[in-house]
ZADREN-585335 format. One record per residue (C-alpha): residue number from 1; residue in one letter; z, y, x; chain. Coordinates in nm, 4 decimals, always signed. Each point is the difference from the previous one (the first is absolute). Example, Ala and Ser with C-alpha at 12.3 -4.5 7.8 and 13.67 -1.06 7.14 Angstrom:
2
+-------+------+----------+----------+----------+------+
: kolnu : lose :        Z :        Y :        X : zaza :
+-------+------+----------+----------+----------+------+
:     1 :    a :  +0.7800 :  -0.4500 :  +1.2300 :    A :
:     2 :    s :  -0.0660 :  +0.3440 :  +0.1370 :    A :
+-------+------+----------+----------+----------+------+
END
This chain:
106
+-------+------+----------+----------+----------+------+
: kolnu : lose :        Z :        Y :        X : zaza :
+-------+------+----------+----------+----------+------+
:     1 :    x : +10.6925 : +10.0651 :  +7.0587 :    A :
:     2 :    x :  -0.3628 :  -0.1044 :  -0.0269 :    A :
:     3 :    x :  -0.1158 :  -0.1865 :  +0.3087 :    A :
:     4 :    x :  -0.3669 :  +0.0822 :  -0.0632 :    A :
:     5 :    x :  +0.0276 :  +0.3793 :  +0.0119 :    A :
:     6 :    x :  +0.1516 :  +0.0173 :  +0.3504 :    A :
:     7 :    x :  -0.1302 :  -0.1227 :  +0.3329 :    A :
:     8 :    x :  +0.1756 :  -0.2886 :  +0.1696 :    A :
:     9 :    x :  +0.1211 :  +0.2333 :  +0.2750 :    A :
:    10 :    x :  +0.1487 :  +0.2348 :  -0.2600 :    A :
:    11 :    x :  +0.1745 :  -0.2841 :  -0.1828 :    A :
:    12 :    x :  +0.1403 :  -0.1317 :  +0.3283 :    A :
:    13 :    x :  +0.1214 :  +0.3471 :  +0.0959 :    A :
:    14 :    x :  +0.1680 :  +0.0417 :  -0.3393 :    A :
:    15 :    x :  +0.1696 :  -0.3378 :  +0.0415 :    A :
:    16 :    x :  +0.1236 :  +0.0947 :  +0.3482 :    A :
:    17 :    x :  +0.1559 :  +0.3193 :  -0.1352 :    A :
:    18 :    x :  +0.1588 :  -0.1961 :  -0.2874 :    A :
:    19 :    x :  +0.1389 :  -0.2605 :  +0.2394 :    A :
:    20 :    x :  +0.1505 :  +0.2670 :  +0.2241 :    A :
:    21 :    x :  +0.1603 :  +0.1646 :  -0.3030 :    A :
:    22 :    x :  +0.1381 :  -0.3306 :  -0.1265 :    A :
:    23 :    x :  +0.1494 :  -0.0786 :  +0.3387 :    A :
:    24 :    x :  +0.1583 :  +0.3470 :  +0.0258 :    A :
:    25 :    x :  +0.1486 :  -0.0188 :  -0.3486 :    A :
:    26 :    x :  +0.0773 :  -0.3711 :  -0.0220 :    A :
:    27 :    x :  +0.3652 :  +0.0559 :  -0.0862 :    A :
:    28 :    x :  -0.0822 :  +0.2244 :  -0.2977 :    A :
:    29 :    x :  -0.2737 :  -0.2310 :  -0.1300 :    A :
:    30 :    x :  +0.1800 :  -0.3329 :  +0.0384 :    A :
:    31 :    x :  +0.1730 :  +0.0382 :  -0.3354 :    A :
:    32 :    x :  -0.3473 :  +0.0333 :  -0.1607 :    A :
:    33 :    x :  -0.1280 :  -0.3237 :  +0.1519 :    A :
:    34 :    x :  -0.1568 :  +0.1150 :  +0.3260 :    A :
:    35 :    x :  +0.1482 :  -0.2658 :  +0.2238 :    A :
:    36 :    x :  -0.0437 :  -0.0615 :  +0.3699 :    A :
:    37 :    x :  -0.2193 :  -0.2962 :  -0.0937 :    A :
:    38 :    x :  -0.2230 :  +0.2268 :  -0.2100 :    A :
:    39 :    x :  -0.0339 :  +0.2457 :  +0.2887 :    A :
:    40 :    x :  -0.0740 :  -0.2815 :  +0.2463 :    A :
:    41 :    x :  -0.2579 :  -0.1458 :  -0.2380 :    A :
:    42 :    x :  -0.1684 :  +0.3392 :  -0.0431 :    A :
:    43 :    x :  -0.0028 :  +0.0467 :  +0.3771 :    A :
:    44 :    x :  -0.1524 :  -0.3440 :  +0.0572 :    A :
:    45 :    x :  -0.2646 :  +0.0578 :  -0.2669 :    A :
:    46 :    x :  -0.0770 :  +0.3396 :  +0.1484 :    A :
:    47 :    x :  -0.0427 :  -0.1479 :  +0.3487 :    A :
:    48 :    x :  -0.2329 :  -0.2657 :  -0.1420 :    A :
:    49 :    x :  -0.2013 :  +0.2698 :  -0.1790 :    A :
:    50 :    x :  -0.0274 :  +0.2026 :  +0.3215 :    A :
:    51 :    x :  -0.1231 :  -0.3081 :  +0.1882 :    A :
:    52 :    x :  -0.2574 :  -0.0793 :  -0.2708 :    A :
:    53 :    x :  -0.1147 :  +0.3627 :  -0.0139 :    A :
:    54 :    x :  -0.0506 :  +0.0006 :  +0.3772 :    A :
:    55 :    x :  -0.1886 :  -0.3295 :  -0.0232 :    A :
:    56 :    x :  -0.2191 :  +0.1390 :  -0.2784 :    A :
:    57 :    x :  -0.0807 :  +0.3148 :  +0.2001 :    A :
:    58 :    x :  -0.1049 :  -0.2161 :  +0.2962 :    A :
:    59 :    x :  -0.2186 :  -0.2115 :  -0.2269 :    A :
:    60 :    x :  -0.1621 :  +0.3164 :  -0.1405 :    A :
:    61 :    x :  -0.0779 :  +0.1150 :  +0.3547 :    A :
:    62 :    x :  -0.1402 :  -0.3444 :  +0.0864 :    A :
:    63 :    x :  -0.2132 :  +0.0082 :  -0.3152 :    A :
:    64 :    x :  -0.1420 :  +0.3413 :  +0.0920 :    A :
:    65 :    x :  -0.0860 :  -0.1294 :  +0.3480 :    A :
:    66 :    x :  -0.1649 :  -0.3126 :  -0.1415 :    A :
:    67 :    x :  -0.1932 :  +0.2079 :  -0.2551 :    A :
:    68 :    x :  -0.1278 :  +0.2335 :  +0.2728 :    A :
:    69 :    x :  -0.1122 :  -0.2999 :  +0.2055 :    A :
:    70 :    x :  -0.1730 :  -0.1556 :  -0.3020 :    A :
:    71 :    x :  -0.1725 :  +0.3300 :  -0.0837 :    A :
:    72 :    x :  -0.1269 :  +0.0250 :  +0.3561 :    A :
:    73 :    x :  -0.1307 :  -0.3574 :  -0.0023 :    A :
:    74 :    x :  -0.1701 :  +0.0445 :  -0.3374 :    A :
:    75 :    x :  -0.1614 :  +0.3229 :  +0.1197 :    A :
:    76 :    x :  -0.1365 :  -0.1839 :  +0.3030 :    A :
:    77 :    x :  -0.1249 :  -0.2843 :  -0.2218 :    A :
:    78 :    x :  -0.1670 :  +0.2463 :  -0.2373 :    A :
:    79 :    x :  -0.1898 :  +0.1640 :  +0.2881 :    A :
:    80 :    x :  -0.1090 :  -0.3390 :  +0.1348 :    A :
:    81 :    x :  -0.1098 :  -0.1201 :  -0.3447 :    A :
:    82 :    x :  -0.1978 :  +0.3194 :  -0.0532 :    A :
:    83 :    x :  -0.1825 :  -0.0562 :  +0.3273 :    A :
:    84 :    x :  -0.0582 :  -0.3677 :  -0.0802 :    A :
:    85 :    x :  -0.1327 :  +0.0897 :  -0.3470 :    A :
:    86 :    x :  -0.2505 :  +0.2436 :  +0.1501 :    A :
:    87 :    x :  -0.1243 :  -0.2598 :  +0.2463 :    A :
:    88 :    x :  -0.0198 :  -0.2756 :  -0.2628 :    A :
:    89 :    x :  -0.2045 :  +0.2273 :  -0.2269 :    A :
:    90 :    x :  -0.2389 :  +0.0732 :  +0.2873 :    A :
:    91 :    x :  -0.0496 :  -0.3605 :  +0.1115 :    A :
:    92 :    x :  +0.0610 :  -0.2264 :  -0.2991 :    A :
:    93 :    x :  -0.2186 :  -0.0197 :  -0.3104 :    A :
:    94 :    x :  +0.1524 :  +0.1621 :  -0.3075 :    A :
:    95 :    x :  +0.0197 :  -0.3341 :  -0.1815 :    A :
:    96 :    x :  +0.2470 :  -0.1309 :  +0.2597 :    A :
:    97 :    x :  +0.2362 :  +0.2985 :  +0.0035 :    A :
:    98 :    x :  +0.2260 :  -0.1721 :  -0.2535 :    A :
:    99 :    x :  +0.0838 :  -0.2507 :  +0.2748 :    A :
:   100 :    x :  +0.1718 :  +0.2853 :  +0.1818 :    A :
:   101 :    x :  +0.1706 :  +0.1344 :  -0.3113 :    A :
:   102 :    x :  -0.2420 :  +0.2915 :  -0.0261 :    A :
:   103 :    x :  -0.0968 :  +0.1076 :  -0.3491 :    A :
:   104 :    x :  -0.3744 :  +0.0388 :  -0.0526 :    A :
:   105 :    x :  -0.0614 :  +0.3690 :  +0.0778 :    A :
:   106 :    x :  -0.2069 :  +0.1638 :  +0.2644 :    A :
+-------+------+----------+----------+----------+------+
END
């Protein structure tokens, strides 16, 4: 099973179904090496994966919120810089515009 072709949620769901099947058929599978320890280990790994997936989803949501805030702030800054540039060009000689980071254009 390729881990890259499926979403994390899909892989977790598949593992949950597998775990349930292993538990239900433990007696039949024990002779093939599926021990209680194996099932417990799979269950523990699955729980850890679920926790990490939940943590990652929260971090994605936090990132989207932070990005929206940053976009808003940068939009505000852009408007203020545009206004400042206009005023600098009206009041300051062209030779000094570089001091404000303005390229020499009128």
